[in-house]
C-alpha positions in Angstrom: 29.8 -64.4 -2.1 31.1 -67.7 -3.5 30.4 -69.5 -6.8 31.3 -73.2 -7.3 31.4 -75.2 -10.5 31.7 -79.0 -10.5 31.0 -82.1 -12.5 27.8 -83.8 -11.4 28.9 -87.2 -12.9 32.0 -87.4 -10.9 30.5 -86.6 -7.5 27.1 -88.4 -7.7 25.7 -88.8 -4.2 28.4 -86.7 -2.6 27.5 -83.2 -1.2 29.7 -80.1 -1.6 30.1 -79.7 2.2 31.3 -83.3 2.6 33.7 -82.7 -0.2 35.1 -79.5 1.5 35.3 -81.2 4.9 37.1 -84.4 3.5 40.7 -84.8 4.4 41.4 -86.6 1.2 40.6 -83.6 -1.0 43.7 -81.7 0.0 41.9 -78.6 1.5 41.1 -79.8 5.0 41.3 -77.1 7.7 41.4 -74.1 5.3 38.7 -71.5 6.0 36.3 -70.7 3.2 37.1 -67.0 3.5 40.8 -67.8 2.7 39.6 -69.9 -0.2 37.6 -67.0 -1.5 40.5 -64.7 -1.8 41.7 -66.4 -5.0 40.4 -68.9 -7.5 41.5 -72.5 -6.8 41.1 -75.8 -8.4 41.1 -79.4 -7.1 41.8 -82.2 -9.5 40.5 -85.5 -8.3 38.6 -88.0 -10.4 38.4 -85.5 -13.2 36.5 -82.9 -11.0 37.1 -79.1 -10.9 35.8 -76.7 -8.2 36.1 -72.9 -8.8 35.1 -70.3 -6.1 35.1 -66.4 -6.1 34.3 -64.1 -3.2 33.2 -60.5 -4.0 33.4 -57.6 -1.5 30.1 -56.0 -0.4 29.4 -52.2 -0.3 30.7 -50.6 2.9 28.0 -48.7 4.7 28.7 -45.0 5.5 27.8 -45.0 9.2 28.2 -41.6 10.9 29.5 -43.3 14.1 33.4 -42.8 14.1 35.8 -45.5 14.9 36.9 -43.8 18.2 34.0 -41.6 19.4 34.8 -38.9 21.9 32.5 -39.3 24.9 33.1 -35.7 26.0 31.9 -34.1 22.8 29.5 -31.1 23.1 25.9 -32.4 22.9 26.7 -35.9 24.2 28.1 -39.0 22.6 24.9 -39.6 20.6 25.8 -36.5 18.6 28.1 -38.7 16.6 24.9 -40.3 15.1 24.1 -37.1 13.2 25.1 -36.9 9.5 25.6 -33.2 10.0 29.3 -32.7 10.3 31.6 -29.7 10.0 32.4 -28.9 6.4 35.8 -30.2 5.2 36.2 -27.1 3.0 35.4 -23.6 4.2 32.5 -21.9 2.5 33.5 -19.4 -0.1 32.5 -15.8 0.7 29.6 -14.5 -1.4 29.1 -10.8 -2.1 25.6 -9.5 -2.7 25.1 -6.8 -5.4 24.4 -4.1 -2.8 27.5 -5.0 -0.8 30.0 -4.2 -3.7 30.9 -0.8 -2.3 32.1 -2.6 0.9 34.3 -4.9 -1.1 36.1 -2.0 -2.7 37.0 -0.6 0.7 38.1 -4.1 1.8 40.4 -4.4 -1.2 42.0 -1.0 -0.5 42.7 -2.2 3.1 44.3 -5.4 1.8 46.4 -3.4 -0.7 47.6 -1.0 2.1 48.5 -3.9 4.4 50.4 -5.7 1.7 52.3 -2.5 0.8 53.1 -2.0 4.5 54.5 -5.6 4.7 56.5 -5.2 1.5 58.0 -1.8 2.2 58.2 -2.0 6.0 56.7 1.5 6.2 54.1 2.5 8.8 50.6 2.8 7.2 48.7 2.3 10.5 46.9 5.7 10.2 45.7 4.9 6.7 44.6 1.4 7.8 42.7 2.7 10.8 41.1 5.4 8.5 40.0 2.7 6.0 38.7 0.4 8.8 36.6 3.3 10.3 35.3 4.1 6.8 34.4 0.4 6.3 32.6 0.2 9.6 30.6 3.4 8.9 29.7 2.2 5.4 28.6 -1.1 6.8 26.4 0.6 9.4 24.8 2.9 6.9 24.1 0.1 4.5 22.6 -2.4 7.0 20.6 0.2 8.9 18.8 1.3 5.8 18.1 -2.0 4.0 15.3 -2.1 1.4 12.9 -5.1 1.6 14.4 -6.8 -1.5 17.8 -6.5 0.0 16.6 -8.2 3.2 15.2 -11.0 0.9 18.6 -11.5 -0.6 20.2 -11.6 2.9 17.7 -14.2 4.0 18.6 -16.3 1.0 22.4 -15.9 1.4 24.2 -19.2 0.7 26.4 -18.9 3.8 23.5 -18.1 6.2 23.5 -20.4 9.2 21.0 -23.3 8.9 18.7 -24.9 11.4 21.3 -27.5 12.5 24.0 -24.8 12.8 21.9 -23.0 15.4 20.8 -26.2 17.1 24.3 -27.5 17.8 25.3 -24.1 19.0 22.5 -23.4 21.4 21.7 -26.9 22.8 23.6 -28.7 25.6 22.5 -32.1 24.2 20.6 -33.0 21.0 19.4 -36.3 19.6 17.9 -36.3 16.1 14.8 -38.4 15.5 14.0 -39.8 12.1 11.1 -41.1 10.1 7.4 -40.6 9.8 6.5 -44.3 10.7 5.1 -44.7 7.2 8.3 -45.6 5.3 9.8 -42.2 4.6 12.2 -39.8 6.3 11.9 -36.3 4.8 15.4 -34.9 4.6 14.1 -31.3 4.4 12.6 -31.7 7.9 14.9 -32.3 10.9 13.4 -33.1 14.3 14.9 -34.0 17.6 15.0 -33.6 21.3 17.5 -31.2 22.9 18.1 -29.4 26.1 18.8 -25.7 26.7 19.9 -24.9 30.3 18.5 -28.3 31.5 15.1 -27.8 29.9 14.0 -30.3 27.3 12.5 -29.2 24.0 11.2 -30.8 20.9 13.0 -29.0 18.0 11.5 -29.1 14.5 13.0 -27.2 11.6 13.5 -27.0 7.9 17.0 -27.7 6.9 18.7 -26.2 3.8 22.1 -27.3 2.5 25.4 -25.5 3.0 26.6 -26.5 -0.5 25.2 -27.9 -3.7 25.5 -31.5 -2.6 23.7 -30.9 0.7 21.0 -28.7 -1.0 20.2 -31.6 -3.4 20.0 -34.0 -0.5 17.9 -31.7 1.6 15.6 -30.8 -1.4 16.6 -27.1 -0.9 14.6 -27.0 2.4 11.3 -27.8 0.7 9.3 -30.3 2.8 7.0 -33.0 1.4 3.6 -34.1 2.9 4.7 -37.3 4.6 4.0 -36.2 8.1 7.3 -36.3 9.9 6.8 -33.0 11.7 3.3 -33.9 12.6 4.4 -37.2 14.3 7.0 -35.4 16.4 4.4 -32.8 17.4 2.1 -35.6 18.7 5.2 -37.1 20.4 6.0 -33.8 22.1 2.4 -33.2 23.2 2.2 -36.7 24.7 5.4 -36.3 26.7 4.9 -32.6 27.6 7.9 -31.2 25.7 7.6 -27.6 24.6 8.0 -27.2 20.9 10.4 -24.9 19.1 10.1 -24.7 15.3 12.7 -23.1 13.0 11.3 -21.8 9.7 13.6 -21.6 6.7 12.0 -22.7 3.4 11.1 -21.2 0.1 7.8 -23.2 0.3 6.4 -26.7 0.4 7.7 -28.9 -2.4 5.2 -28.6 -5.3 6.0 -31.5 -7.5 3.5 -33.9 -9.0 4.2 -36.6 -6.3 3.5 -34.2 -3.5 0.3 -33.0 -5.0 -0.8 -36.7 -5.4 0.0 -37.3 -1.7 -2.2 -34.3 -0.7 0.2 -31.4 0.0 -2.6 -28.9 0.8 -4.5 -31.3 3.1 -1.2 -32.1 4.9 -0.6 -28.4 5.6 -4.2 -28.0 6.8 -3.9 -31.0 9.1 -0.8 -29.5 10.6 -2.5 -26.2 11.2 -5.5 -27.9 12.9 -3.2 -30.0 15.0 -1.0 -27.2 16.2 -4.0 -25.2 17.4 -4.9 -28.1 19.7 -1.5 -28.9 21.2 -1.4 -28.5 25.0 2.3 -27.5 25.1 3.9 -24.1 24.5 5.0 -23.5 20.9 7.5 -20.9 19.7 8.3 -20.5 16.0 11.4 -18.7 14.8 11.9 -17.5 11.2 15.7 -17.8 10.6 15.7 -17.2 6.8 12.9 -17.1 4.4 9.4 -18.3 5.4 7.6 -19.0 2.2 4.0 -19.9 1.7 2.3 -23.0 3.2 5.6 -24.7 3.9 6.4 -22.1 6.6 2.8 -21.9 7.9 2.7 -25.7 8.4 5.0 -25.4 11.4 4.3 -21.8 12.2 1.0 -21.8 14.2 2.7 -20.9 17.5 2.0 -18.9 20.6 4.8 -16.6 19.6 6.4 -16.0 16.2 9.9 -14.5 16.3 11.9 -13.4 13.3 15.6 -12.7 12.8 16.2 -9.1 11.8 16.8 -9.9 8.2 14.4 -12.8 7.8 11.3 -12.6 5.6 7.8 -14.2 5.8 5.6 -14.2 2.8 2.7 -15.9 1.1 4.3 -15.6 -2.4 7.9 -14.7 -3.2 8.5 -11.1 -4.6 9.5 -12.6 -7.9 6.3 -14.6 -8.2 4.2 -11.6 -7.1 5.9 -9.3 -9.7 5.4 -11.9 -12.5 1.7 -12.1 -11.7 1.0 -8.4 -11.2 3.5 -6.6 -13.4 4.2 -9.5 -15.9 8.0 -9.4 -15.1 10.2 -10.6 -12.3 12.2 -7.4 -12.6 9.6 -5.7 -10.6 10.4 -7.8 -7.5 11.8 -4.8 -5.5 8.4 -3.0 -5.9 6.6 -6.3 -5.0 8.8 -6.8 -1.9 7.9 -3.3 -0.7 4.2 -3.8 -1.3 4.0 -7.3 0.3 5.2 -6.1 3.7 7.3 -9.2 4.3 10.2 -7.9 6.5 10.4 -8.4 10.2 9.8 -4.7 11.2 6.7 -4.5 8.9 5.3 -7.7 10.2 5.9 -6.7 13.8 4.0 -3.5 13.1 1.1 -5.5 11.7 1.2 -7.7 14.8 1.9 -10.9 12.8 5.4 -11.2 14.3 5.8 -11.0 18.1 9.4 -10.1 18.3 12.6 -9.4 16.3 15.9 -11.1 17.1 18.9 -8.9 16.3 21.6 -9.9 13.8 25.1 -8.6 13.6 26.0 -6.0 11.0 26.5 -7.9 7.7 23.8 -10.5 8.5 23.7 -13.7 10.5 26.4 -15.3 8.4 28.8 -12.6 9.5 28.8 -14.0 13.1 26.7 -17.2 13.4 27.7 -17.9 17.0 26.6 -14.5 18.2 23.3 -14.9 16.3 22.7 -18.3 17.8 23.2 -16.9 21.3 20.6 -14.2 20.6 18.2 -17.0 19.5 18.9 -18.9 22.7 18.2 -15.9 24.8 14.9 -15.2 22.9 13.8 -18.9 23.4 14.5 -18.8 27.2 12.7 -15.5 27.6 9.6 -16.5 25.6 9.4 -20.0 27.2 9.5 -18.4 30.7 6.4 -16.4 29.7 4.5 -19.3 28.1 5.3 -22.0 30.6 3.8 -19.9 33.4 0.4 -20.3 31.7 -2.0 -23.2 32.3 -3.2 -25.3 29.4 -6.5 -23.5 29.0 -4.9 -20.0 29.0 -2.2 -21.3 26.6 -4.7 -22.5 24.0 -6.7 -19.3 24.3 -3.5 -17.3 23.9 -2.7 -19.2 20.6 -6.2 -18.7 19.3 -6.4 -15.0 20.1 -3.0 -14.4 18.4 -4.4 -15.5 15.1 -7.9 -14.1 15.6 -6.7 -10.5 15.9 -4.7 -10.6 12.7 -6.0 -8.5 9.8 -7.0 -5.1 11.1 -9.7 -3.1 9.2 -10.8 0.5 9.1 -14.4 1.7 8.9 -15.6 4.7 6.8 -12.2 4.9 5.1 -12.0 7.1 2.0 -11.8 4.8 -1.1 -9.6 5.8 -4.0 -12.0 6.8 -6.9 -10.0 4.6 -9.3 -10.7 1.6 -7.1 -14.3 2.7 -6.5 -15.3 2.5 -10.2 -15.6 -1.3 -10.2 -16.9 -1.7 -6.6 -20.5 -2.9 -6.2 -22.8 -0.2 -5.1 -24.1 -0.5 -1.6 -27.8 -1.2 -1.5 -29.3 1.6 0.6 -32.7 1.4 2.1 -34.4 4.7 1.8 -36.9 5.4 4.6 -39.3 8.1 3.5 -41.6 10.2 5.6 -45.4 9.8 5.1 -46.8 12.7 3.1 -49.2 13.8 5.8 -46.4 13.9 8.4 -44.1 15.7 6.1 -46.7 18.3 5.2 -47.3 18.9 9.0 -43.6 19.4 9.6 -43.4 21.8 6.6 -46.3 23.9 7.8 -44.9 24.0 11.3 -41.5 25.3 10.0 -43.3 27.9 7.8 -45.1 29.3 10.8 -41.8 29.5 12.7 -40.1 31.4 9.8 -43.1 33.8 9.6 -43.0 34.5 13.3 -39.2 35.1 13.1 -39.8 37.7 10.3 -42.5 39.5 12.3 -40.4 39.7 15.4 -37.2 40.6 13.3 -35.4 37.6 14.8 -33.4 34.8 13.2 -35.3 31.8 11.8 -34.6 28.4 13.4 -31.4 27.5 11.6 -31.0 23.8 12.7 -34.6 23.0 11.9 -34.2 24.7 8.5 -31.0 22.7 7.8 -32.6 19.4 8.8 -35.7 20.0 6.7 -33.6 20.8 3.6 -31.6 17.6 4.0 -34.8 15.6 4.5 -36.4 17.1 1.5 -33.4 16.3 -0.7 -33.6 12.7 0.2 -37.4 12.7 -0.4 -36.9 14.3 -3.8 -34.3 11.8 -4.8 -36.6 9.0 -3.8 -39.6 10.5 -5.7 -37.4 10.8 -8.8 -36.4 7.2 -8.5 -40.1 6.1 -8.2 -41.0 8.3 -11.2 -38.3 6.7 -13.3 -39.6 3.2 -12.5 -43.2 4.2 -13.1 -42.5 5.8 -16.5 -40.4 2.8 -17.7 -37.1 4.6 -18.0 -35.2 2.5 -15.4 -33.7 -0.1 -17.9 -32.7 2.6 -20.4 -31.1 4.7 -17.6 -29.1 1.7 -16.3 -27.9 0.9 -19.8 -26.9 4.5 -20.4 -25.1 4.6 -17.0 -23.2 1.5 -18.0 -22.1 3.1 -21.3 -21.0 6.3 -19.6 -19.1 4.3 -16.9 -17.2 2.4 -19.6 -16.2 5.6 -21.4 -15.1 7.2 -18.1 -13.2 4.2 -16.9 -11.3 3.8 -20.2 -10.4 7.5 -20.0 -11.5 8.1 -23.6 -13.3 11.0 -25.1 -17.1 10.8 -24.7 -18.7 10.2 -28.1 -21.2 13.0 -29.1 -23.7 10.1 -29.7 -23.7 9.4 -26.0 -24.2 13.0 -25.2 -27.2 13.1 -27.6 -28.6 10.0 -25.9 -28.3 11.6 -22.5 -30.1 14.8 -23.7 -32.7 12.8 -25.5 -33.5 10.6 -22.5 -33.6 13.7 -20.3 -36.1 15.4 -22.6 -38.3 12.3 -22.9 -38.3 11.9 -19.1 -39.3 15.5 -18.5 -42.1 15.2 -21.0 -43.5 12.0 -19.4 -42.8 13.1 -15.8 -46.2 14.8 -15.5 -47.9 11.4 -16.2 -46.1 9.7 -13.3 -48.4 8.8 -10.4 -46.3 10.6 -7.8 -45.8 13.7 -9.9 -47.9 16.0 -7.6 -46.0 14.8 -4.5 -42.6 15.3 -6.3 -43.6 18.8 -7.4 -44.8 19.7 -3.9 -41.5 18.5 -2.4 -39.4 20.3 -5.0 -41.3 23.6 -4.4 -40.8 23.2 -0.6 -37.1 22.5 -1.2 -36.6 25.6 -3.3 -38.6 27.7 -0.8 -36.6 26.6 2.3 -33.3 26.8 0.4 -34.1 30.4 -0.5 -35.1 31.1 3.2 -31.8 29.6 4.4 -29.8 31.7 1.9 -31.6 34.9 3.1 -31.0 33.9 6.7 -27.3 33.3 6.0 -27.1 36.6 4.1 -28.7 38.6 6.9 -26.5 37.0 9.5 -23.4 37.8 7.4 -24.5 41.4 6.8 -24.8 41.9 10.6 -21.4 40.5 11.2 -19.8 42.6 8.4 -21.5 45.8 9.6 -20.4 45.1 13.1 -16.7 44.7 11.9 -17.0 47.8 9.8 -18.3 49.9 12.6 -15.6 48.6 14.9 -12.9 49.7 12.4 -14.4 53.2 11.7 -14.8 53.9 15.4 -11.1 53.4 16.1 -9.6 56.7 17.3 -6.6 56.5 15.0 -8.8 56.1 11.9 -11.1 59.0 13.0 -8.1 61.3 13.5 -6.7 60.5 10.1 -10.0 61.1 8.4 -10.6 64.5 10.2 -7.0 65.6 9.4 -7.4 64.7 5.7 -10.8 66.4 5.5 -9.3 69.6 6.9 -6.4 69.5 4.4 -8.7 69.1 1.5 -10.9 72.0 2.7 -7.8 74.2 3.2 -6.5 73.5 -0.3 -9.5 75.3 -1.8 -9.8 72.8 -4.6 -13.2 72.2 -6.1 -12.5 68.7 -7.6 -10.2 65.7 -7.0 -8.4 66.5 -10.3 -7.5 70.0 -8.9 -5.7 68.5 -5.8 -1.9 68.4 -5.9 -0.2 65.0 -6.3 0.8 64.8 -2.6 -2.7 65.2 -1.4 -4.1 62.8 -4.0 -1.6 60.2 -2.8 -2.6 60.8 0.8 -6.3 60.4 0.0 -5.7 57.1 -1.9 -3.4 55.7 0.8 -5.9 56.4 3.5 -8.6 54.7 1.6 -6.4 51.7 0.9 -5.5 51.5 4.6 -9.2 51.4 5.6 -9.8 48.7 3.0 -6.9 46.6 4.2 -8.2 46.9 7.8 -11.6 45.8 6.6 -10.2 42.8 4.7 -8.2 41.7 7.7 -11.3 41.9 9.9 -13.4 39.9 7.5 -10.8 37.2 7.3 -10.8 36.9 11.1 -14.5 35.8 10.9 -13.7 33.1 8.3 -14.6 35.0 5.2 -12.5 35.1 2.0 -12.5 38.5 0.3 -12.4 37.9 -3.5 -12.5 41.6 -4.6 -12.9 45.1 -3.2 -14.8 47.7 -5.1 -15.7 51.2 -4.2 -18.6 53.4 -5.2 -16.4 56.5 -4.9 -15.7 57.6 -8.4 -12.0 58.6 -8.1 -9.9 58.3 -11.3 -6.3 57.6 -10.6 -3.4 57.6 -13.0 -3.6 53.8 -13.3 -7.0 54.2 -14.9 -5.8 56.6 -17.7 -7.0 55.8 -21.2 -3.6 54.7 -22.4 -3.2 52.2 -19.5 -6.7 51.0 -20.0 -6.1 50.4 -23.7 -3.0 48.3 -22.9 -5.0 46.2 -20.5 -7.6 45.5 -23.1 -4.9 44.5 -25.6 -3.3 42.3 -23.1 -6.7 40.6 -22.3 -7.2 40.0 -26.1 -3.8 38.3 -26.3 -4.7 36.1 -23.3 -8.0 35.1 -24.8 -6.4 34.2 -28.1 -3.7 32.1 -26.3 -6.4 30.4 -24.2 -8.3 29.4 -27.4 -5.1 28.1 -28.9 -4.4 26.0 -25.8 -7.9 24.6 -25.7 -7.8 23.7 -29.5 -4.4 22.0 -29.0 -5.8 19.8 -26.2 -6.2 16.1 -26.9 -10.0 16.3 -26.3 -10.6 19.1 -28.9 -8.1 17.5 -31.3 -10.1 14.3 -31.2 -13.3 16.2 -31.8 -11.8 18.1 -34.7 -10.4 14.9 -36.2 -13.9 13.3 -35.8 -15.4 16.3 -37.5 -12.9 16.1 -40.4 -13.7 12.4 -40.7 -17.5 13.0 -40.9 -17.0 15.8 -43.5 -14.8 13.5 -45.6 -17.3 10.7 -45.4 -20.2 13.0 -46.3 -18.5 14.3 -49.4 -19.9 17.2 -51.5 -23.5 16.1 -51.1 -24.0 15.0 -47.4 -27.3 13.3 -46.5 -29.5 14.3 -43.6 -27.9 11.9 -41.1 -24.3 13.2 -41.9 -25.5 16.8 -41.7 -27.0 16.2 -38.2 -23.8 14.4 -37.0 -21.6 17.3 -38.4 -23.8 19.9 -36.7 -23.8 18.0 -33.4 -20.0 17.8 -33.4 -19.6 21.5 -34.3 -22.0 22.3 -31.5 -20.0 20.3 -29.0 -16.7 22.0 -30.2 -18.2 25.5 -29.8 -19.6 24.6 -26.4 -16.2 23.3 -25.2 -14.5 26.5 -26.4 -17.1 28.6 -24.7 -16.9 26.6 -21.4 -13.1 26.8 -21.4 -13.2 30.6 -21.7 -16.1 31.2 -19.4 -14.8 28.9 -16.7 -11.3 30.5 -16.7 -10.2 33.7 -15.0 -10.5 35.6 -18.3 -14.1 36.2 -17.8 -13.3 37.8 -14.4 -10.7 40.1 -16.1 -13.2 41.0 -18.8 -15.9 41.9 -16.2 -13.3 43.9 -14.2 -12.2 45.9 -17.3 -15.8 46.5 -18.3 -16.6 47.9 -14.9 -13.5 50.1 -14.9 -14.5 51.4 -18.3 -17.9 52.5 -16.9 -16.2 54.1 -13.9 -13.9 56.0 -16.2 -16.8 57.3 -18.2 -18.8 58.3 -15.0 -15.7 60.0 -13.6 -15.1 62.0 -16.8 -18.8 63.0 -16.9 -18.8 64.2 -13.3 -15.5 66.0 -13.2 -17.2 69.2 -12.1 -18.9 67.7 -9.0 -18.1 69.1 -5.6 -14.9 68.0 -3.8 -16.9 66.9 -0.9 -18.7 64.3 -3.0 -15.4 63.0 -4.5 -13.7 62.8 -1.2 -16.6 61.2 0.6 -15.6 57.8 2.0 -18.5 55.7 0.9 -18.8 52.2 2.3 -16.9 49.7 0.2 -18.5 47.0 -1.9 -17.3 43.5 -1.0 -17.5 40.2 -2.8 -17.2 37.6 -0.2 -16.9 33.8 -0.4 -19.1 32.2 2.1 -17.8 28.6 1.9 -16.8 25.9 -0.6 -18.8 27.1 -3.6 -21.0 30.1 -2.6 -20.4 33.9 -2.9 -22.2 37.0 -1.6 -21.9 40.6 -2.6 -23.2 43.1 0.0 -23.2 46.9 -0.2 -22.8 48.2 3.3 
């Protein structure tokens, strides 16, 4: 660049070029470049010419001065800005890898000591190396999801171009989106693997801070560079291989203005229609729409420690748990690791990594990727175009499995919308006909001493239950209680969902609504039908209970007869009877202790056999009682008194526990508050509230004691007391009566919540 200053008066009509070419000016034959190296001046006719030449900026072209034509990847590889780093990357230790670093330090110390002292420490070094390898295996074979996330984000993890230059024979990078921009986060190009051409598209992260800033940390913008190359590959028939490694699409204001979401959607739609095979490989982290924009492929492969997610664990934790510190929990719940995604059939294959992650041996990892590409492309290139497109569509159509009739957690079910059920009722005439028909069958069964039709009885009970529910719903609508009932249900659900103590006022509302409904029920138009169906339901339920009881009695009697007919049982009974007769005793109390024990042991043996037999037919024996009035030493008055005292202690302790419960405490505090508010002269409303709360407290105490096992112990002691009195009154009865083996009384559980006592 030259600048010239001169006097216009002195050179009027003479051009500058004529002046410079003139031989009379003293500068003829001197190049302008030479003149520009230094200021000069020419003095003629009072004229001065000054010129300066400035150096322009030198362009940083990647092409070297002496390109090597035999370089791997071809001579065009020199065009790439991606060069080997001048400085080696610093090792980065993740938090969970610190135990390995300690072992490594020990190995370095031992080796240094060996070099300094000249002593042989080979055994210790081998031991430490084996320990290190074992610790490395244990650590990397049991990685948690959040640990895999940290490995996927490792600063030294090999990038897209690291893998490309390692696996391709030749690679030429293609730039630009033909709209004036070249997204540095997206790298595209044509390369060959084993003489097969592919279009490679990948997200490129930086290997250091400078590169990361240049590559925008691997976050692509919506300019359409990848889309242009997909169209290019589809036109020329190149299979497409995409490499995913991004935290997500760049979400700045400019990208949103350019339509980031629409650009991602455009990519998805386009990829589903491409007629060439597509393979996507997640080599690091595949985040959100940025990963999905180049991930709609026939096959999705993932490196062993790669992750694929819709939201990062930190973002998810901040949303759900209001803190990023919950990211380990979020990573586990999101199911973002390769094994989990492979199980969910989102990922189609896992590419192994060396122990320590891909950065531990990048070359080996690249060869595993190369083998996976060749194997997958062999499978996909064998398909015709139609089959290839269907394969891609079905891969995504099958995602998102569901399970029908699955049990829903009650906590989640609270806020779920109730399913609208269509109740199909049976016409009254038809129902009456079925009822009468079933009644006739039951009567015939009674007359012939046979079993009533069990299946028909069961079906009729279920049908009548549905009919009764429907009639009650219609009666509620007809009497105008539906809105009040819905409002009350909402109040109760709010109390239950908040896990708070139900206010006595709500209990009063429930009881009041129930009483009002029962009073107006007779005025409902369908009351006669409801009453008829209720009566039929009670009658058939009673008939079913009697039928079940009769069936059970037959089974129990059959088992008892089987036991009593056993030869060993008969022999024991006959021998015991003979011993009692030979003793000459007139009552059980007169027997010697050895014979008493023998009688009691024999009875206990028979009872145990009977219990075992009843369990074999699916019955649960809750208690065994006997009508034989035999007083043992365990039932003596002193022992009995101790049991009563112990029961009193248990009752007092139970009352204390109930009173100290949070529910009763709240009730008592509420009662104290009402009494304090009422003062010395309570009004009618305060009195009614205090009485209602007192009634609830008494009811809760009563329910706690009755519903516990204390009532069972009380009934047992009461019965034993009556037995002791009867035994004392009948001490002079004959020995034959006392030693008679009466049939035991059994209390048997018939199912989930029914019990039956039968005296055989």
